[in-house]
VEXDREN-2710 file (C-alpha; in Angstrom, 1 decimal):
% VEXDREN-2710
k/r/px/py/pz
1/UNK/-127.4/92.3/-182.6
2/UNK/-126.7/88.5/-182.8
3/UNK/-129.6/86.3/-183.6
4/UNK/-129.5/82.6/-182.9
5/UNK/-131.8/80.0/-184.3
6/UNK/-132.5/76.5/-183.0
7/UNK/-130.1/75.1/-185.6
8/UNK/-127.2/77.0/-184.0
9/UNK/-127.6/75.0/-180.8
10/UNK/-126.0/71.8/-182.1
11/UNK/-124.1/69.6/-179.6
12/UNK/-121.0/70.4/-181.7
13/UNK/-121.5/74.1/-181.3
14/UNK/-122.2/73.7/-177.6
15/UNK/-118.9/71.7/-177.3
16/UNK/-117.1/74.5/-179.1
17/UNK/-118.7/77.1/-176.7
18/UNK/-117.7/75.1/-173.6
19/UNK/-114.2/74.7/-175.0
20/UNK/-113.8/78.4/-175.5
21/UNK/-115.1/79.0/-172.0
22/UNK/-112.7/76.4/-170.6
23/UNK/-109.8/78.2/-172.4
24/UNK/-110.9/81.5/-170.9
25/UNK/-110.9/79.9/-167.5
26/UNK/-107.6/78.2/-168.1
27/UNK/-105.8/81.5/-169.0
28/UNK/-107.3/83.3/-166.1
29/UNK/-106.3/81.0/-163.3
30/UNK/-102.8/80.5/-161.8
31/UNK/-101.0/77.7/-163.6
32/UNK/-104.2/77.0/-165.6
33/UNK/-102.4/74.9/-168.3
34/UNK/-100.8/72.7/-165.6
35/UNK/-104.1/72.4/-163.7
36/UNK/-106.2/71.6/-166.8
37/UNK/-103.6/69.9/-169.0
38/UNK/-102.7/66.2/-168.7
39/UNK/-99.4/65.8/-166.9
40/UNK/-97.7/64.0/-164.1
41/UNK/-100.0/65.6/-161.6
42/UNK/-102.7/63.3/-162.9
43/UNK/-100.9/60.5/-160.9
44/UNK/-98.9/62.3/-158.1
45/UNK/-101.3/65.1/-157.4
46/UNK/-104.6/63.4/-157.7
47/UNK/-105.7/65.6/-160.6
48/UNK/-108.1/62.9/-161.9
49/UNK/-110.0/65.4/-164.1
50/UNK/-107.1/65.9/-166.4
51/UNK/-108.0/63.3/-169.1
52/UNK/-111.2/65.3/-169.6
53/UNK/-110.1/68.8/-168.9
54/UNK/-107.1/68.5/-171.2
55/UNK/-109.5/68.1/-174.1
56/UNK/-110.9/71.6/-173.3
57/UNK/-107.6/73.4/-172.6
58/UNK/-105.3/74.8/-175.3
59/UNK/-101.8/76.1/-175.9
60/UNK/-102.9/79.4/-177.3
61/UNK/-105.6/81.2/-179.3
62/UNK/-104.3/79.8/-182.7
63/UNK/-104.3/76.3/-181.3
64/UNK/-107.8/76.8/-180.0
65/UNK/-109.0/78.4/-183.2
66/UNK/-107.6/75.6/-185.5
67/UNK/-109.0/72.8/-183.3
68/UNK/-112.5/74.4/-183.1
69/UNK/-112.6/75.0/-186.8
70/UNK/-112.0/71.4/-187.5
71/UNK/-114.4/70.3/-184.8
72/UNK/-117.1/72.6/-186.3
73/UNK/-116.5/71.2/-189.8
74/UNK/-116.5/67.5/-188.9
75/UNK/-118.5/67.6/-185.7
76/UNK/-121.6/69.1/-187.2
77/UNK/-121.5/66.7/-190.2
78/UNK/-121.1/63.6/-187.9
79/UNK/-123.7/64.9/-185.5
80/UNK/-126.2/64.9/-188.4
81/UNK/-125.2/61.4/-189.3
82/UNK/-125.3/59.7/-185.8
83/UNK/-127.4/62.2/-183.8
84/UNK/-126.4/64.6/-181.0
85/UNK/-126.3/62.2/-178.0
86/UNK/-124.2/59.6/-179.9
87/UNK/-121.9/62.4/-181.2
88/UNK/-121.3/63.7/-177.7
89/UNK/-120.7/60.1/-176.4
90/UNK/-118.3/59.6/-179.4
91/UNK/-116.4/62.8/-178.6
92/UNK/-116.1/62.4/-174.9
93/UNK/-115.5/58.6/-174.7
94/UNK/-112.9/58.7/-177.5
95/UNK/-111.4/61.9/-176.2
96/UNK/-110.9/60.5/-172.7
97/UNK/-109.5/57.2/-174.0
98/UNK/-107.1/59.1/-176.3
99/UNK/-106.0/61.2/-173.3
100/UNK/-105.5/58.1/-171.1
101/UNK/-103.5/56.3/-173.8
102/UNK/-101.5/59.5/-174.5
103/UNK/-100.7/59.6/-170.9
104/UNK/-99.1/56.2/-171.1
105/UNK/-96.8/57.6/-173.8
106/UNK/-96.1/60.6/-171.6
107/UNK/-95.4/58.5/-168.6
108/UNK/-93.0/56.1/-170.3
109/UNK/-91.4/58.3/-172.9
110/UNK/-91.5/62.0/-171.9
111/UNK/-92.7/62.7/-168.4
112/UNK/-92.1/66.4/-168.7
113/UNK/-95.0/66.9/-171.2
114/UNK/-98.1/68.8/-170.4
115/UNK/-100.8/67.7/-172.9
116/UNK/-103.4/70.2/-173.9
117/UNK/-105.9/70.4/-176.7
118/UNK/-108.8/68.9/-178.4
119/UNK/-106.9/67.5/-181.3
120/UNK/-106.7/63.9/-179.9
121/UNK/-110.5/63.8/-179.6
122/UNK/-110.9/65.5/-183.0
123/UNK/-108.6/63.0/-184.6
124/UNK/-110.8/60.3/-183.0
125/UNK/-113.9/61.7/-184.7
126/UNK/-111.8/61.8/-188.0
127/UNK/-111.0/58.1/-187.4
128/UNK/-114.7/57.4/-186.9
129/UNK/-115.5/59.3/-190.1
130/UNK/-112.7/57.5/-192.0
131/UNK/-114.1/54.1/-191.1
132/UNK/-117.5/54.9/-192.5
133/UNK/-116.4/57.0/-195.5
134/UNK/-113.8/54.8/-197.1
135/UNK/-113.2/57.2/-200.1
136/UNK/-111.9/59.8/-197.6
137/UNK/-109.7/57.4/-195.6
138/UNK/-106.4/58.2/-197.4
139/UNK/-107.1/62.0/-197.2
140/UNK/-107.8/61.8/-193.5
141/UNK/-104.7/59.8/-192.8
142/UNK/-102.6/62.2/-195.0
143/UNK/-104.1/65.2/-193.1
144/UNK/-103.3/63.7/-189.7
145/UNK/-99.7/62.9/-190.9
146/UNK/-99.4/66.5/-192.1
147/UNK/-100.7/68.1/-188.9
148/UNK/-98.5/65.8/-186.8
149/UNK/-95.2/65.9/-188.7
150/UNK/-95.0/69.4/-190.3
151/UNK/-95.1/71.3/-186.9
152/UNK/-92.4/69.0/-185.6
153/UNK/-90.2/69.9/-188.6
154/UNK/-90.4/73.6/-187.7
155/UNK/-89.8/73.0/-184.0
156/UNK/-93.3/73.3/-182.6
157/UNK/-94.0/71.2/-179.6
158/UNK/-96.9/69.1/-180.7
159/UNK/-98.4/65.9/-179.3
160/UNK/-98.2/64.0/-182.6
161/UNK/-98.8/60.7/-180.7
162/UNK/-102.2/61.9/-179.5
163/UNK/-103.2/62.5/-183.1
164/UNK/-102.3/58.9/-184.1
165/UNK/-103.8/57.4/-181.0
166/UNK/-107.0/59.4/-181.5
167/UNK/-107.3/58.2/-185.1
168/UNK/-106.9/54.6/-184.1
169/UNK/-109.3/55.0/-181.1
170/UNK/-111.9/56.6/-183.3
171/UNK/-111.6/53.9/-186.0
172/UNK/-112.0/51.2/-183.3
173/UNK/-115.0/53.0/-181.8
174/UNK/-116.6/53.0/-185.3
175/UNK/-116.0/49.3/-185.7
176/UNK/-117.7/48.7/-182.3
177/UNK/-120.4/51.3/-183.2
178/UNK/-121.2/49.4/-186.4
179/UNK/-121.0/45.9/-184.8
180/UNK/-123.5/46.9/-182.0
181/UNK/-125.6/48.7/-184.7
182/UNK/-125.8/51.8/-182.5
183/UNK/-127.8/53.7/-185.0
END
């Protein structure tokens, strides 16, 4: 029998749970990846939810598992640092901004793309973390380079641009966060 304590109900763990539920929904509806991913239907079909829903949809169970593992690691840590409400705001605002900026890349460079996954938002929280923890900055940038370039080298379709956009968006969000002293 599973037992949950109050400490298990962090905003990060709830985001993970919602993402898993969204993935289950996505794979059980017709054209779920197209409906929930970020693609041309955002403009021509009026699918205005896609910048948000694409953060909760994934390209497979391995994609989902890897993203949720990294979110669990860094999300819970950042949540303790800035608080639950600020963490959720960080995740959703930077995730949506990353989606919108990634859509510009899709629109102007590769209109056939269907963007799915939380990795843009996760890279944004890594960018936020890298701003505040300067000793980890090189490691974070190296990690994002690795997860962005290595899959391309073996032929996996990966939205490498969303990773870099997320990193930059998260870093800028941290600068604004600090300037406004939102602590």
